[in-house]
C-alpha positions as CSV (number, residue, x, y, z in Angstrom):
1,X,-18.5,-18.1,78.1
2,X,-20.6,-17.5,80.9
3,X,-23.8,-18.7,79.8
4,X,-21.9,-21.9,78.2
5,X,-20.5,-22.6,81.5
6,X,-23.7,-22.5,83.2
7,X,-25.8,-24.4,81.1
8,X,-23.3,-27.0,81.2
9,X,-23.2,-27.1,85.2
10,X,-26.7,-27.5,85.0
11,X,-26.8,-30.5,82.8
12,X,-24.0,-31.7,84.7
13,X,-25.7,-31.5,87.9
14,X,-29.1,-32.6,87.8
15,X,-31.3,-35.2,85.8
16,X,-33.5,-32.5,83.6
17,X,-36.0,-33.6,81.4
18,X,-35.5,-34.6,77.6
19,X,-37.4,-31.0,76.6
20,X,-35.3,-28.7,79.0
21,X,-31.9,-30.8,78.0
22,X,-32.5,-30.0,74.1
23,X,-33.2,-26.5,74.9
24,X,-30.0,-26.2,76.9
25,X,-28.0,-27.7,74.9
26,X,-29.4,-25.7,71.8
27,X,-28.4,-22.4,73.7
28,X,-24.5,-24.0,74.3
29,X,-24.4,-24.8,70.8
30,X,-25.4,-21.3,69.7
31,X,-23.5,-19.6,72.0
32,X,-20.3,-21.6,71.1
33,X,-20.9,-20.7,67.5
34,X,-21.2,-17.1,68.2
35,X,-18.1,-17.3,70.7
36,X,-15.9,-18.8,67.6
37,X,-17.3,-16.4,65.2
38,X,-16.0,-13.4,67.6
39,X,-12.7,-15.2,68.2
40,X,-12.2,-15.2,64.6
41,X,-13.1,-11.7,63.8
42,X,-10.9,-10.5,66.5
43,X,-7.8,-13.1,65.0
44,X,-8.9,-11.4,61.7
45,X,-8.7,-7.6,62.7
46,X,-5.3,-8.4,64.6
47,X,-3.8,-10.1,61.5
48,X,-5.0,-6.9,59.2
49,X,-3.7,-4.4,61.4
50,X,-0.3,-6.2,61.2
51,X,-0.5,-6.4,57.5
52,X,0.1,-10.3,57.7
53,X,-2.8,-12.3,57.3
54,X,-2.2,-15.3,55.5
55,X,-4.6,-14.4,52.5
56,X,-3.5,-10.9,51.6
57,X,-1.8,-12.1,48.5
58,X,-3.4,-10.2,45.4
59,X,-4.7,-11.7,42.2
60,X,-6.8,-10.5,39.1
61,X,-10.2,-11.6,40.6
62,X,-13.6,-11.5,39.0
63,X,-15.4,-8.8,41.5
64,X,-19.1,-10.0,40.0
65,X,-17.9,-13.9,40.5
66,X,-16.8,-13.1,44.0
67,X,-20.2,-11.6,44.8
68,X,-22.3,-14.4,43.1
69,X,-20.4,-16.7,45.1
70,X,-21.4,-15.0,48.7
71,X,-24.7,-15.2,47.2
72,X,-24.7,-19.0,46.5
73,X,-23.0,-19.9,49.6
74,X,-25.4,-17.6,51.8
75,X,-27.5,-18.7,54.5
76,X,-29.3,-17.0,57.5
77,X,-30.7,-19.5,60.2
78,X,-34.4,-19.4,60.2
79,X,-35.1,-17.2,57.3
80,X,-36.3,-18.3,53.8
81,X,-35.4,-15.2,51.8
82,X,-32.4,-15.1,49.2
83,X,-30.2,-12.6,48.6
84,X,-31.4,-10.9,44.9
85,X,-28.4,-10.2,42.6
86,X,-29.0,-7.6,40.0
87,X,-27.0,-7.1,37.1
88,X,-25.2,-9.4,35.0
89,X,-21.6,-10.2,34.8
90,X,-19.3,-7.7,33.3
91,X,-15.5,-6.6,33.2
92,X,-15.1,-6.0,36.8
93,X,-11.6,-7.4,37.3
94,X,-9.5,-5.7,40.2
95,X,-6.4,-6.8,42.0
96,X,-7.8,-8.4,45.1
97,X,-8.3,-11.6,47.4
98,X,-11.4,-13.4,46.5
99,X,-11.6,-15.4,50.0
100,X,-11.5,-11.9,51.9
101,X,-13.9,-10.2,49.4
102,X,-16.3,-13.0,49.6
103,X,-16.2,-12.7,53.6
104,X,-17.0,-8.8,53.4
105,X,-20.0,-9.3,51.4
106,X,-21.1,-12.3,53.5
107,X,-20.6,-10.0,56.6
108,X,-22.9,-7.3,54.7
109,X,-25.4,-9.9,53.7
110,X,-25.5,-11.0,57.5
111,X,-26.3,-7.5,58.5
112,X,-28.9,-6.9,56.1
113,X,-30.7,-10.0,57.0
114,X,-30.0,-9.4,60.6
115,X,-31.8,-6.2,60.7
116,X,-34.5,-6.5,58.2
117,X,-36.2,-9.2,60.5
118,X,-37.6,-11.0,57.6
119,X,-39.2,-8.3,55.8
120,X,-38.5,-7.0,52.4
121,X,-35.9,-8.1,49.8
122,X,-32.2,-7.9,50.0
123,X,-30.7,-6.2,46.6
124,X,-27.3,-6.6,44.9
125,X,-25.8,-4.8,42.5
126,X,-22.9,-3.8,40.5
127,X,-21.9,-0.7,38.1
128,X,-18.8,1.5,37.3
129,X,-19.3,5.2,39.1
130,X,-18.1,8.2,37.3
131,X,-14.7,7.9,38.1
132,X,-14.4,4.4,37.1
133,X,-14.4,2.3,40.4
134,X,-16.5,-0.7,40.5
135,X,-19.5,-0.1,42.8
136,X,-21.0,-3.3,44.4
137,X,-24.3,-2.2,46.6
138,X,-26.2,-4.1,49.2
139,X,-29.4,-2.9,50.2
140,X,-32.3,-3.5,52.4
141,X,-35.5,-2.4,53.7
142,X,-34.6,-2.8,57.6
143,X,-34.7,-0.7,60.6
144,X,-32.3,1.4,59.5
145,X,-29.8,3.9,61.1
146,X,-29.6,7.4,62.1
147,X,-26.9,9.7,60.5
148,X,-24.6,9.5,63.7
149,X,-25.3,5.4,63.8
150,X,-24.1,5.1,60.4
151,X,-20.8,7.2,61.0
152,X,-20.5,5.1,64.1
153,X,-21.2,1.9,62.6
154,X,-17.6,1.2,61.4
155,X,-16.0,1.8,64.7
156,X,-14.2,-0.9,66.3
157,X,-16.7,-2.6,69.5
158,X,-19.4,-0.2,68.6
159,X,-22.6,-1.7,68.3
160,X,-26.5,0.4,67.5
161,X,-28.2,-2.3,69.8
162,X,-26.7,-2.0,73.3
163,X,-29.0,-5.0,74.4
164,X,-27.2,-7.6,73.8
165,X,-30.4,-9.8,71.9
166,X,-28.3,-9.9,68.9
167,X,-25.4,-11.7,68.5
168,X,-21.8,-10.3,67.9
169,X,-19.2,-7.7,69.2
170,X,-19.2,-4.9,66.8
171,X,-16.2,-6.0,64.9
172,X,-18.1,-7.0,61.5
173,X,-18.3,-3.6,60.0
174,X,-14.9,-2.5,61.2
175,X,-13.3,-5.8,59.6
176,X,-15.1,-5.0,56.3
177,X,-13.6,-1.6,56.2
178,X,-10.1,-2.6,56.7
179,X,-10.0,-5.1,54.3
180,X,-11.9,-2.8,51.4
181,X,-8.9,-0.2,52.5
182,X,-6.6,-3.3,52.0
183,X,-8.0,-3.5,48.3
184,X,-7.5,0.5,47.7
185,X,-11.4,1.1,48.0
186,X,-13.9,2.5,50.2
187,X,-17.2,1.9,52.0
188,X,-20.0,3.9,52.1
189,X,-23.0,3.6,54.2
190,X,-26.3,5.3,53.9
191,X,-29.6,4.8,56.0
192,X,-32.8,5.9,57.2
193,X,-34.5,4.9,60.2
194,X,-37.3,2.6,59.7
195,X,-36.7,2.5,56.0
196,X,-33.4,0.3,55.5
197,X,-29.4,0.8,54.5
198,X,-28.0,0.9,51.4
199,X,-24.0,-0.1,51.6
200,X,-21.5,0.6,48.8
201,X,-18.3,-1.0,48.0
202,X,-16.1,0.8,45.8
203,X,-12.9,-0.9,44.3
204,X,-10.1,0.3,41.9
205,X,-10.2,-1.6,38.3
206,X,-7.7,-3.9,37.2
207,X,-4.8,-1.2,35.5
């Protein structure tokens, strides 16, 4: 907010050249979008805590289709890579909410792209684990995390990058964990520094 106000005051106070104006307006727009996303995240988390989210109605959904929808709609600024959806459609039906799950998958994809800095592929797959849960994996070749960082990554407002260079306030994975919990599932994170991260979402099958 301070950055938005600061650049707006500069633009209002003196006549800048067109190049400087364009640069400041871009920063205002980018910061406004980041702020809007952060507010949305905080509202989502508050609603989930209160169990009054407007989209918590659960219905029979196709998990693979929800994942395919997330991939099709995903767009990461200034990165031409596309998520690679491996496997094929199968009987992956469960009780859930497609909108919330697509939101979760989008958050996981965003993290994978953001912390792989344009290198390697982002791979997604679906299968069924040894206890019958649907398993959705999202894997990247990014910077990875230490064991301590991976264990802390779903804590609210915790961020591995304390520099502030990457947008966000540390709520993304916390929201993912809460939504998956609402669906009766689990979130598992395996990461190696310098080699990448593999996140698994486990969802109970339709009974």
